[in-house]
VMD Tcl script that builds the backbone (N, CA, C; Angstrom):
set m [mol new atoms 498]
animate dup $m
set s [atomselect $m all]
$s set {name element resname resid chain x y z} {
  {N N THR 1 A 46.656 12.521 7.520}
  {CA C THR 1 A 47.774 11.497 8.254}
  {C C THR 1 A 47.075 9.981 9.099}
  {N N PRO 2 A 47.842 9.509 8.724}
  {CA C PRO 2 A 47.248 7.808 9.488}
  {C C PRO 2 A 46.711 7.888 10.515}
  {N N TYR 3 A 45.467 7.214 11.040}
  {CA C TYR 3 A 44.931 7.093 12.680}
  {C C TYR 3 A 45.972 6.769 13.634}
  {N N ALA 4 A 46.836 6.103 13.464}
  {CA C ALA 4 A 47.465 5.890 14.097}
  {C C ALA 4 A 48.799 7.091 14.616}
  {N N TYR 5 A 49.300 7.774 13.956}
  {CA C TYR 5 A 50.029 8.507 13.576}
  {C C TYR 5 A 49.053 9.990 14.137}
  {N N ALA 6 A 47.655 10.055 13.933}
  {CA C ALA 6 A 47.477 10.969 14.565}
  {C C ALA 6 A 47.121 10.741 16.065}
  {N N GLU 7 A 46.743 9.738 16.759}
  {CA C GLU 7 A 46.489 9.017 17.691}
  {C C GLU 7 A 47.877 9.446 18.815}
  {N N ARG 8 A 49.404 9.496 18.406}
  {CA C ARG 8 A 50.275 9.242 18.386}
  {C C ARG 8 A 50.557 10.694 19.026}
  {N N MET 9 A 50.430 11.591 17.708}
  {CA C MET 9 A 50.744 13.513 17.787}
  {C C MET 9 A 49.495 13.294 18.954}
  {N N LYS 10 A 48.517 13.492 18.767}
  {CA C LYS 10 A 47.493 13.689 19.815}
  {C C LYS 10 A 47.992 13.837 21.407}
  {N N ASN 11 A 48.367 12.420 21.756}
  {CA C ASN 11 A 49.027 11.993 23.228}
  {C C ASN 11 A 50.246 12.385 23.424}
  {N N LEU 12 A 50.953 13.036 22.722}
  {CA C LEU 12 A 52.948 13.614 22.292}
  {C C LEU 12 A 52.535 15.309 22.656}
  {N N TYR 13 A 51.640 15.836 21.758}
  {CA C TYR 13 A 51.824 16.897 21.231}
  {C C TYR 13 A 50.590 17.673 21.786}
  {N N GLY 14 A 49.298 17.116 21.832}
  {CA C GLY 14 A 47.836 17.948 22.201}
  {C C GLY 14 A 47.912 18.488 23.279}
  {N N SER 15 A 47.187 19.704 23.477}
  {CA C SER 15 A 47.025 20.279 24.803}
  {C C SER 15 A 45.462 20.852 24.724}
  {N N ALA 16 A 45.244 20.902 26.071}
  {CA C ALA 16 A 43.681 21.624 26.215}
  {C C ALA 16 A 43.398 22.894 26.247}
  {N N ILE 17 A 44.728 23.413 26.367}
  {CA C ILE 17 A 45.039 24.548 26.586}
  {C C ILE 17 A 46.423 25.744 25.668}
  {N N PRO 18 A 45.970 26.480 24.832}
  {CA C PRO 18 A 46.708 26.718 23.693}
  {C C PRO 18 A 47.793 27.838 24.744}
  {N N THR 19 A 49.109 27.852 24.616}
  {CA C THR 19 A 50.333 28.484 25.057}
  {C C THR 19 A 50.366 30.070 23.462}
  {N N ALA 20 A 51.795 30.097 24.856}
  {CA C ALA 20 A 52.212 31.231 23.724}
  {C C ALA 20 A 53.273 30.784 22.946}
  {N N SER 21 A 53.664 29.739 23.530}
  {CA C SER 21 A 55.259 28.952 22.831}
  {C C SER 21 A 54.300 28.133 21.417}
  {N N ASP 22 A 53.288 27.567 21.766}
  {CA C ASP 22 A 53.071 26.209 20.526}
  {C C ASP 22 A 53.251 27.025 19.177}
  {N N ASP 23 A 52.576 28.571 18.701}
  {CA C ASP 23 A 53.580 28.603 17.181}
  {C C ASP 23 A 54.573 28.587 17.267}
  {N N HIS 24 A 55.665 28.882 18.107}
  {CA C HIS 24 A 57.219 28.150 17.290}
  {C C HIS 24 A 57.547 27.117 17.756}
  {N N GLU 25 A 56.842 26.006 18.431}
  {CA C GLU 25 A 57.341 24.535 18.090}
  {C C GLU 25 A 56.334 23.612 17.209}
  {N N SER 26 A 57.822 22.904 16.688}
  {CA C SER 26 A 57.053 22.465 14.954}
  {C C SER 26 A 56.523 20.908 15.455}
  {N N ILE 27 A 56.148 20.509 14.740}
  {CA C ILE 27 A 55.378 19.175 14.621}
  {C C ILE 27 A 56.031 18.716 13.316}
  {N N ARG 28 A 56.757 17.607 13.194}
  {CA C ARG 28 A 56.172 16.698 11.954}
  {C C ARG 28 A 55.178 15.719 11.655}
  {N N ILE 29 A 54.803 15.849 10.088}
  {CA C ILE 29 A 53.635 15.338 10.025}
  {C C ILE 29 A 54.022 14.640 8.458}
  {N N PRO 30 A 53.265 13.193 8.452}
  {CA C PRO 30 A 53.848 12.593 7.408}
  {C C PRO 30 A 52.596 13.119 6.492}
  {N N LEU 31 A 52.909 13.164 5.004}
  {CA C LEU 31 A 51.991 13.424 3.869}
  {C C LEU 31 A 51.557 12.606 3.886}
  {N N VAL 32 A 50.075 13.017 3.332}
  {CA C VAL 32 A 49.219 11.551 2.825}
  {C C VAL 32 A 49.225 11.806 1.438}
  {N N GLY 33 A 49.281 10.022 0.935}
  {CA C GLY 33 A 49.518 10.117 0.074}
  {C C GLY 33 A 50.723 10.187 -1.157}
  {N N GLU 34 A 51.569 9.882 -0.138}
  {CA C GLU 34 A 53.346 10.180 0.255}
  {C C GLU 34 A 53.914 9.259 0.361}
  {N N ASP 35 A 55.572 8.955 -0.565}
  {CA C ASP 35 A 56.019 8.432 0.286}
  {C C ASP 35 A 56.326 8.431 1.682}
  {N N GLU 36 A 56.019 7.266 2.718}
  {CA C GLU 36 A 56.181 7.251 3.835}
  {C C GLU 36 A 57.757 7.893 4.435}
  {N N ASN 37 A 58.272 8.133 3.951}
  {CA C ASN 37 A 59.514 8.704 4.643}
  {C C ASN 37 A 59.307 10.662 4.420}
  {N N GLU 38 A 58.430 10.812 3.687}
  {CA C GLU 38 A 57.915 12.479 3.285}
  {C C GLU 38 A 57.557 12.899 4.276}
  {N N PHE 39 A 57.563 14.042 5.023}
  {CA C PHE 39 A 56.916 14.694 6.178}
  {C C PHE 39 A 56.482 16.219 5.931}
  {N N SER 40 A 56.242 16.804 6.646}
  {CA C SER 40 A 55.664 18.723 6.692}
  {C C SER 40 A 56.137 18.603 8.198}
  {N N GLN 41 A 56.153 20.229 7.947}
  {CA C GLN 41 A 56.145 20.585 9.412}
  {C C GLN 41 A 55.145 21.333 9.968}
  {N N VAL 42 A 54.407 21.509 10.852}
  {CA C VAL 42 A 53.241 22.158 11.462}
  {C C VAL 42 A 53.705 23.317 12.602}
  {N N PRO 43 A 53.093 24.231 12.802}
  {CA C PRO 43 A 52.836 24.298 14.129}
  {C C PRO 43 A 52.404 23.546 15.228}
  {N N ARG 44 A 52.735 23.548 16.697}
  {CA C ARG 44 A 51.687 22.740 17.259}
  {C C ARG 44 A 50.354 23.560 17.488}
  {N N SER 45 A 50.651 24.943 17.568}
  {CA C SER 45 A 49.116 25.642 17.520}
  {C C SER 45 A 48.306 25.090 16.535}
  {N N MET 46 A 48.378 24.268 15.910}
  {CA C MET 46 A 47.440 24.124 14.411}
  {C C MET 46 A 47.255 22.503 15.146}
  {N N LEU 47 A 47.469 21.648 15.926}
  {CA C LEU 47 A 46.871 20.573 16.710}
  {C C LEU 47 A 46.184 21.059 17.538}
  {N N VAL 48 A 46.889 21.930 18.707}
  {CA C VAL 48 A 45.774 22.302 19.731}
  {C C VAL 48 A 44.315 22.829 18.759}
  {N N GLY 49 A 44.521 24.007 18.118}
  {CA C GLY 49 A 43.517 24.083 17.076}
  {C C GLY 49 A 42.700 23.196 17.086}
  {N N ILE 50 A 42.933 22.252 16.641}
  {CA C ILE 50 A 42.053 21.066 16.295}
  {C C ILE 50 A 41.309 20.157 17.949}
  {N N VAL 51 A 42.546 20.210 18.597}
  {CA C VAL 51 A 42.240 18.734 19.835}
  {C C VAL 51 A 41.286 19.803 20.361}
  {N N ARG 52 A 41.271 21.368 20.778}
  {CA C ARG 52 A 40.783 21.470 21.715}
  {C C ARG 52 A 38.933 21.919 21.725}
  {N N PRO 53 A 38.462 22.053 20.003}
  {CA C PRO 53 A 37.041 22.539 19.744}
  {C C PRO 53 A 37.074 21.103 19.540}
  {N N ARG 54 A 37.529 19.477 19.752}
  {CA C ARG 54 A 36.914 18.737 19.993}
  {C C ARG 54 A 36.727 18.162 21.503}
  {N N LEU 55 A 37.217 18.712 22.370}
  {CA C LEU 55 A 37.528 18.193 23.345}
  {C C LEU 55 A 35.826 18.688 23.807}
  {N N GLU 56 A 35.861 20.149 24.067}
  {CA C GLU 56 A 34.578 21.135 24.070}
  {C C GLU 56 A 33.428 20.666 23.642}
  {N N GLU 57 A 33.380 20.140 22.585}
  {CA C GLU 57 A 32.277 18.953 22.234}
  {C C GLU 57 A 31.910 18.098 22.701}
  {N N ILE 58 A 32.940 16.935 23.229}
  {CA C ILE 58 A 32.960 16.000 24.030}
  {C C ILE 58 A 32.118 16.368 25.505}
  {N N PHE 59 A 32.987 17.345 25.795}
  {CA C PHE 59 A 32.142 17.593 27.024}
  {C C PHE 59 A 30.473 18.705 26.976}
  {N N GLU 60 A 30.603 19.127 26.141}
  {CA C GLU 60 A 29.388 19.952 25.849}
  {C C GLU 60 A 28.408 18.772 25.596}
  {N N LEU 61 A 28.681 17.575 24.997}
  {CA C LEU 61 A 27.626 16.690 24.641}
  {C C LEU 61 A 27.504 15.472 25.948}
  {N N VAL 62 A 28.579 15.244 26.958}
  {CA C VAL 62 A 28.255 14.540 28.188}
  {C C VAL 62 A 27.689 15.650 28.906}
  {N N CYS 63 A 27.574 17.170 29.381}
  {CA C CYS 63 A 26.204 17.636 29.836}
  {C C CYS 63 A 24.896 17.498 29.045}
  {N N SER 64 A 24.964 17.843 27.734}
  {CA C SER 64 A 23.969 17.260 27.648}
  {C C SER 64 A 22.585 16.377 27.600}
  {N N LYS 65 A 23.638 15.292 27.338}
  {CA C LYS 65 A 23.688 14.257 28.140}
  {C C LYS 65 A 22.790 13.866 29.552}
  {N N LEU 66 A 23.887 14.039 30.495}
  {CA C LEU 66 A 23.348 14.009 31.817}
  {C C LEU 66 A 22.189 15.136 31.811}
  {N N ASN 67 A 22.371 15.797 31.386}
  {CA C ASN 67 A 20.787 16.745 31.556}
  {C C ASN 67 A 19.508 16.456 30.971}
  {N N SER 68 A 19.685 16.117 29.685}
  {CA C SER 68 A 18.351 15.302 29.296}
  {C C SER 68 A 17.622 13.973 30.255}
  {N N ALA 69 A 19.023 13.307 30.517}
  {CA C ALA 69 A 18.437 12.529 31.414}
  {C C ALA 69 A 18.137 12.500 33.000}
  {N N GLY 70 A 18.150 13.584 33.190}
  {CA C GLY 70 A 17.767 14.134 35.032}
  {C C GLY 70 A 19.121 13.978 35.635}
  {N N PHE 71 A 19.848 13.516 35.220}
  {CA C PHE 71 A 21.539 13.275 36.132}
  {C C PHE 71 A 22.578 14.463 35.999}
  {N N HIS 72 A 21.882 15.958 35.951}
  {CA C HIS 72 A 22.757 16.664 35.918}
  {C C HIS 72 A 22.914 17.336 37.609}
  {N N LYS 73 A 21.929 16.790 38.087}
  {CA C LYS 73 A 22.322 16.997 40.005}
  {C C LYS 73 A 22.536 16.207 40.314}
  {N N VAL 74 A 22.509 14.435 40.212}
  {CA C VAL 74 A 22.414 13.387 40.964}
  {C C VAL 74 A 23.771 12.918 40.885}
  {N N THR 75 A 24.689 13.955 39.503}
  {CA C THR 75 A 25.889 13.088 39.404}
  {C C THR 75 A 27.059 13.570 40.693}
  {N N GLY 76 A 26.342 14.450 41.057}
  {CA C GLY 76 A 27.449 14.361 42.615}
  {C C GLY 76 A 28.541 15.768 41.927}
  {N N ARG 77 A 29.056 15.916 42.306}
  {CA C ARG 77 A 30.449 17.604 42.849}
  {C C ARG 77 A 31.649 16.559 41.552}
  {N N ARG 78 A 31.334 15.565 41.264}
  {CA C ARG 78 A 33.256 15.203 41.204}
  {C C ARG 78 A 32.849 14.342 39.719}
  {N N VAL 79 A 34.217 14.656 38.775}
  {CA C VAL 79 A 34.256 14.014 37.619}
  {C C VAL 79 A 35.328 13.052 37.727}
  {N N VAL 80 A 35.376 11.726 37.487}
  {CA C VAL 80 A 36.809 11.110 37.004}
  {C C VAL 80 A 36.782 11.312 35.158}
  {N N LEU 81 A 38.220 11.335 34.948}
  {CA C LEU 81 A 38.667 11.115 33.505}
  {C C LEU 81 A 39.477 9.851 33.207}
  {N N THR 82 A 39.119 9.426 32.456}
  {CA C THR 82 A 40.064 8.128 32.480}
  {C C THR 82 A 39.770 7.862 30.696}
  {N N GLY 83 A 41.535 7.397 29.826}
  {CA C GLY 83 A 41.819 7.014 29.149}
  {C C GLY 83 A 42.986 8.275 28.883}
  {N N GLY 84 A 43.428 7.461 27.427}
  {CA C GLY 84 A 44.964 8.112 27.403}
  {C C GLY 84 A 44.958 10.218 27.233}
  {N N ALA 85 A 43.362 10.355 26.236}
  {CA C ALA 85 A 43.787 11.654 25.832}
  {C C ALA 85 A 43.111 12.317 27.833}
  {N N SER 86 A 43.020 11.084 28.356}
  {CA C SER 86 A 42.788 12.367 30.068}
  {C C SER 86 A 44.422 12.899 30.692}
  {N N GLN 87 A 45.514 12.867 30.006}
  {CA C GLN 87 A 46.368 13.014 30.430}
  {C C GLN 87 A 46.896 14.466 29.415}
  {N N LEU 88 A 45.841 14.541 28.593}
  {CA C LEU 88 A 46.125 15.852 28.228}
  {C C LEU 88 A 46.693 17.025 28.762}
  {N N THR 89 A 47.327 17.889 28.738}
  {CA C THR 89 A 48.097 19.576 29.504}
  {C C THR 89 A 46.651 19.956 29.695}
  {N N GLY 90 A 46.328 20.500 30.497}
  {CA C GLY 90 A 44.941 21.219 30.714}
  {C C GLY 90 A 43.865 20.647 30.842}
  {N N LEU 91 A 43.608 19.089 29.994}
  {CA C LEU 91 A 42.334 18.700 30.289}
  {C C LEU 91 A 41.178 18.641 31.402}
  {N N THR 92 A 42.205 18.982 32.752}
  {CA C THR 92 A 41.097 18.755 34.388}
  {C C THR 92 A 40.273 20.160 34.446}
  {N N ASN 93 A 41.451 21.006 34.037}
  {CA C ASN 93 A 41.056 22.665 33.784}
  {C C ASN 93 A 39.928 22.771 33.279}
  {N N LEU 94 A 39.933 22.546 32.176}
  {CA C LEU 94 A 38.583 22.545 31.050}
  {C C LEU 94 A 37.683 21.954 31.435}
  {N N ALA 95 A 38.251 20.385 31.977}
  {CA C ALA 95 A 36.563 19.876 32.344}
  {C C ALA 95 A 36.044 20.572 33.368}
  {N N THR 96 A 37.116 21.111 34.314}
  {CA C THR 96 A 36.266 22.085 35.708}
  {C C THR 96 A 36.022 22.731 35.445}
  {N N THR 97 A 35.949 23.619 34.561}
  {CA C THR 97 A 35.387 24.347 33.332}
  {C C THR 97 A 33.592 24.739 33.384}
  {N N MET 98 A 34.124 23.408 31.982}
  {CA C MET 98 A 32.741 23.574 31.667}
  {C C MET 98 A 31.798 22.257 31.436}
  {N N LEU 99 A 32.177 21.306 32.667}
  {CA C LEU 99 A 31.686 20.815 33.790}
  {C C LEU 99 A 30.312 20.904 34.770}
  {N N ASP 100 A 31.453 22.513 35.360}
  {CA C ASP 100 A 31.236 23.078 36.655}
  {C C ASP 100 A 30.879 21.703 37.860}
  {N N LYS 101 A 32.128 21.106 37.722}
  {CA C LYS 101 A 32.521 19.562 38.630}
  {C C LYS 101 A 34.082 19.546 39.308}
  {N N GLN 102 A 34.036 18.970 40.179}
  {CA C GLN 102 A 35.441 18.978 40.703}
  {C C GLN 102 A 35.552 17.796 39.808}
  {N N VAL 103 A 37.329 17.436 38.949}
  {CA C VAL 103 A 37.812 16.997 38.525}
  {C C VAL 103 A 39.323 16.283 38.914}
  {N N ARG 104 A 39.198 14.769 38.247}
  {CA C ARG 104 A 40.574 14.480 38.366}
  {C C ARG 104 A 40.729 13.342 37.608}
  {N N VAL 105 A 41.975 13.194 36.987}
  {CA C VAL 105 A 42.660 11.968 36.632}
  {C C VAL 105 A 42.499 10.733 37.187}
  {N N GLY 106 A 42.290 9.762 36.729}
  {CA C GLY 106 A 42.199 8.480 37.273}
  {C C GLY 106 A 42.708 7.581 37.295}
  {N N ARG 107 A 43.618 6.884 37.941}
  {CA C ARG 107 A 45.144 5.788 37.866}
  {C C ARG 107 A 44.243 4.568 38.496}
  {N N PRO 108 A 45.180 3.698 37.671}
  {CA C PRO 108 A 45.122 1.689 39.103}
  {C C PRO 108 A 45.723 1.921 39.890}
  {N N ILE 109 A 44.529 1.732 41.008}
  {CA C ILE 109 A 45.741 1.589 42.249}
  {C C ILE 109 A 45.367 0.518 43.158}
  {N N ASN 110 A 46.617 0.106 43.850}
  {CA C ASN 110 A 46.656 -1.190 44.329}
  {C C ASN 110 A 46.010 -2.480 43.791}
  {N N ILE 111 A 47.124 -2.837 42.466}
  {CA C ILE 111 A 46.751 -3.775 41.812}
  {C C ILE 111 A 48.467 -4.395 41.969}
  {N N GLU 112 A 47.859 -5.682 42.556}
  {CA C GLU 112 A 49.668 -6.150 42.562}
  {C C GLU 112 A 49.690 -6.807 41.199}
  {N N GLY 113 A 51.569 -6.826 40.488}
  {CA C GLY 113 A 52.015 -7.577 39.482}
  {C C GLY 113 A 51.515 -6.279 38.481}
  {N N LEU 114 A 50.499 -5.570 38.833}
  {CA C LEU 114 A 50.390 -4.868 37.137}
  {C C LEU 114 A 51.632 -3.975 37.077}
  {N N ALA 115 A 51.926 -4.195 35.451}
  {CA C ALA 115 A 53.187 -3.382 34.604}
  {C C ALA 115 A 52.939 -1.996 34.810}
  {N N GLU 116 A 54.567 -1.780 34.704}
  {CA C GLU 116 A 54.076 -0.143 35.033}
  {C C GLU 116 A 53.924 0.544 33.739}
  {N N SER 117 A 54.269 -0.259 32.643}
  {CA C SER 117 A 53.445 0.391 31.272}
  {C C SER 117 A 52.168 0.749 30.937}
  {N N VAL 118 A 51.183 -0.395 32.080}
  {CA C VAL 118 A 49.747 0.134 31.642}
  {C C VAL 118 A 49.405 0.343 33.088}
  {N N ASN 119 A 50.093 1.447 34.136}
  {CA C ASN 119 A 49.567 1.711 35.135}
  {C C ASN 119 A 49.455 3.247 35.239}
  {N N GLY 120 A 48.686 3.791 34.199}
  {CA C GLY 120 A 48.524 5.253 34.148}
  {C C GLY 120 A 47.086 4.787 33.734}
  {N N PRO 121 A 46.624 6.594 33.620}
  {CA C PRO 121 A 45.230 6.834 33.360}
  {C C PRO 121 A 44.841 6.018 31.946}
  {N N ALA 122 A 45.755 5.588 31.424}
  {CA C ALA 122 A 45.654 5.225 29.546}
  {C C ALA 122 A 44.460 3.732 30.137}
  {N N PHE 123 A 44.954 2.896 31.026}
  {CA C PHE 123 A 44.737 1.839 31.717}
  {C C PHE 123 A 43.721 1.531 32.276}
  {N N SER 124 A 43.626 2.562 33.248}
  {CA C SER 124 A 42.339 2.742 34.682}
  {C C SER 124 A 41.336 2.042 34.440}
  {N N VAL 125 A 40.739 2.074 33.250}
  {CA C VAL 125 A 39.181 1.474 33.391}
  {C C VAL 125 A 39.508 -0.056 32.803}
  {N N CYS 126 A 40.185 -0.603 32.266}
  {CA C CYS 126 A 40.348 -1.865 31.943}
  {C C CYS 126 A 41.171 -2.290 33.592}
  {N N ALA 127 A 42.053 -2.074 33.963}
  {CA C ALA 127 A 42.453 -2.278 34.874}
  {C C ALA 127 A 41.062 -2.694 36.113}
  {N N GLY 128 A 40.788 -1.084 36.411}
  {CA C GLY 128 A 39.576 -1.579 37.661}
  {C C GLY 128 A 38.514 -2.315 36.732}
  {N N LEU 129 A 38.519 -2.525 35.841}
  {CA C LEU 129 A 37.435 -4.182 35.979}
  {C C LEU 129 A 37.947 -5.404 35.747}
  {N N VAL 130 A 39.414 -5.838 35.724}
  {CA C VAL 130 A 40.014 -6.347 35.754}
  {C C VAL 130 A 39.759 -7.000 37.085}
  {N N GLN 131 A 40.281 -6.139 38.107}
  {CA C GLN 131 A 40.605 -5.917 39.715}
  {C C GLN 131 A 38.761 -6.224 39.877}
  {N N LEU 132 A 37.606 -5.539 39.219}
  {CA C LEU 132 A 36.864 -6.154 40.083}
  {C C LEU 132 A 36.571 -7.464 39.836}
  {N N THR 133 A 36.705 -8.050 38.535}
  {CA C THR 133 A 36.044 -9.407 38.160}
  {C C THR 133 A 37.111 -10.283 38.804}
  {N N TYR 134 A 38.479 -10.526 39.597}
  {CA C TYR 134 A 39.212 -11.255 40.294}
  {C C TYR 134 A 38.961 -10.679 42.204}
  {N N ASN 135 A 38.231 -9.532 42.151}
  {CA C ASN 135 A 38.402 -9.143 43.531}
  {C C ASN 135 A 37.643 -10.462 43.982}
  {N N GLU 136 A 37.832 -10.623 45.604}
  {CA C GLU 136 A 37.205 -11.946 46.310}
  {C C GLU 136 A 35.662 -11.450 46.609}
  {N N ARG 137 A 35.446 -9.663 46.448}
  {CA C ARG 137 A 34.149 -9.681 46.997}
  {C C ARG 137 A 33.397 -8.916 45.800}
  {N N SER 138 A 33.897 -9.509 44.936}
  {CA C SER 138 A 32.788 -9.092 43.713}
  {C C SER 138 A 31.260 -9.803 43.284}
  {N N GLU 139 A 31.635 -10.756 43.919}
  {CA C GLU 139 A 30.229 -11.720 44.314}
  {C C GLU 139 A 28.933 -10.914 44.770}
  {N N ALA 140 A 29.191 -10.415 45.979}
  {CA C ALA 140 A 28.711 -9.314 46.801}
  {C C ALA 140 A 28.227 -8.044 46.369}
  {N N VAL 141 A 28.971 -7.515 45.037}
  {CA C VAL 141 A 28.783 -6.020 44.616}
  {C C VAL 141 A 27.874 -6.646 43.571}
  {N N PHE 142 A 28.277 -8.022 42.343}
  {CA C PHE 142 A 27.168 -7.587 41.543}
  {C C PHE 142 A 25.699 -7.835 41.401}
  {N N PRO 143 A 25.780 -9.284 42.967}
  {CA C PRO 143 A 24.138 -8.874 42.900}
  {C C PRO 143 A 23.367 -7.793 43.264}
  {N N MET 144 A 24.042 -6.788 43.828}
  {CA C MET 144 A 23.494 -5.254 44.910}
  {C C MET 144 A 23.012 -4.585 43.621}
  {N N ALA 145 A 23.884 -4.348 42.855}
  {CA C ALA 145 A 24.011 -3.962 41.359}
  {C C ALA 145 A 22.844 -4.431 40.241}
  {N N ARG 146 A 22.945 -5.529 40.355}
  {CA C ARG 146 A 20.962 -6.121 39.379}
  {C C ARG 146 A 20.547 -5.807 40.668}
  {N N ARG 147 A 19.960 -5.448 41.967}
  {CA C ARG 147 A 18.903 -5.243 42.283}
  {C C ARG 147 A 18.828 -3.493 42.252}
  {N N LEU 148 A 19.644 -2.855 42.597}
  {CA C LEU 148 A 19.618 -1.772 42.105}
  {C C LEU 148 A 19.018 -1.370 40.439}
  {N N GLU 149 A 19.360 -2.062 39.479}
  {CA C GLU 149 A 19.549 -1.730 38.165}
  {C C GLU 149 A 17.495 -1.690 37.791}
  {N N PHE 150 A 17.097 -2.778 38.409}
  {CA C PHE 150 A 15.863 -2.389 38.355}
  {C C PHE 150 A 14.727 -1.829 38.604}
  {N N SER 151 A 15.262 -0.778 40.103}
  {CA C SER 151 A 14.987 -0.103 41.483}
  {C C SER 151 A 14.315 1.339 40.579}
  {N N GLY 152 A 13.604 1.637 40.845}
  {CA C GLY 152 A 13.176 3.359 40.351}
  {C C GLY 152 A 14.170 4.597 40.770}
  {N N ASN 153 A 14.967 3.708 41.911}
  {CA C ASN 153 A 15.870 5.352 42.463}
  {C C ASN 153 A 16.597 6.093 41.481}
  {N N HIS 154 A 17.798 6.483 41.895}
  {CA C HIS 154 A 18.672 7.593 40.796}
  {C C HIS 154 A 19.671 6.257 40.537}
  {N N PHE 155 A 20.040 5.063 41.679}
  {CA C PHE 155 A 21.559 4.107 40.790}
  {C C PHE 155 A 20.684 3.086 39.780}
  {N N GLY 156 A 18.802 2.827 39.681}
  {CA C GLY 156 A 18.531 2.209 38.609}
  {C C GLY 156 A 18.215 2.945 37.280}
  {N N ARG 157 A 18.144 4.181 37.804}
  {CA C ARG 157 A 17.946 5.138 36.443}
  {C C ARG 157 A 19.367 5.520 35.646}
  {N N LEU 158 A 19.932 5.630 36.998}
  {CA C LEU 158 A 21.682 5.729 35.859}
  {C C LEU 158 A 22.233 4.472 35.203}
  {N N GLY 159 A 21.742 3.113 35.934}
  {CA C GLY 159 A 22.268 2.202 35.292}
  {C C GLY 159 A 21.476 1.739 33.880}
  {N N GLN 160 A 19.700 2.068 33.962}
  {CA C GLN 160 A 19.198 1.988 32.757}
  {C C GLN 160 A 19.803 2.999 31.892}
  {N N TRP 161 A 20.242 3.956 32.009}
  {CA C TRP 161 A 20.937 4.965 31.083}
  {C C TRP 161 A 22.045 4.913 30.476}
  {N N LEU 162 A 23.163 4.053 31.629}
  {CA C LEU 162 A 24.024 3.683 30.779}
  {C C LEU 162 A 23.870 2.434 29.756}
  {N N ARG 163 A 22.998 1.406 30.637}
  {CA C ARG 163 A 22.764 0.768 29.527}
  {C C ARG 163 A 21.945 1.169 27.829}
  {N N ASP 164 A 21.474 2.029 28.352}
  {CA C ASP 164 A 21.095 2.401 26.619}
  {C C ASP 164 A 21.894 3.392 25.922}
  {N N ASN 165 A 22.565 3.817 26.690}
  {CA C ASN 165 A 24.116 5.021 25.963}
  {C C ASN 165 A 25.313 4.459 25.737}
  {N N ILE 166 A 25.651 3.855 26.386}
  {CA C ILE 166 A 27.084 3.104 26.056}
  {C C ILE 166 A 26.962 1.564 25.175}
}
mol reanalyze $m
mol bondsrecalc $m
mol representation Tube
mol addrep $m
């Protein structure tokens, strides 16, 4: 299945939580190496069976990275999920269970003139970075961040960890 189509199927039909109806709902997928108009039908449960384990792996990696960096206690009790996959049905419940933290989905807020098509979780990080860049107070925020990143406190360690791992 082409990547773009797989991404679309994940966003339209993917879920972090299997349901009883998944076996009865079919999804059309293009056949690889065949005419682009040839499709096959697969149960939605097959897609959920692929997506959920990948989500679990991601959250296990996040926990592992936070633990190995010593941030599992420092990061607080809340997690904000962003990006298109954050909209998957049941993802916040799965994340809450696996991360043992309160979880919410981030959305752009208080941004004038933002088109409706980019006003959801899929664009929340981009919108936030643009907002920060053009925010009148951003000059006051960035120098503070520069001072913190070289200090020995938790914020400094977090900044260094982000630079090393992202």
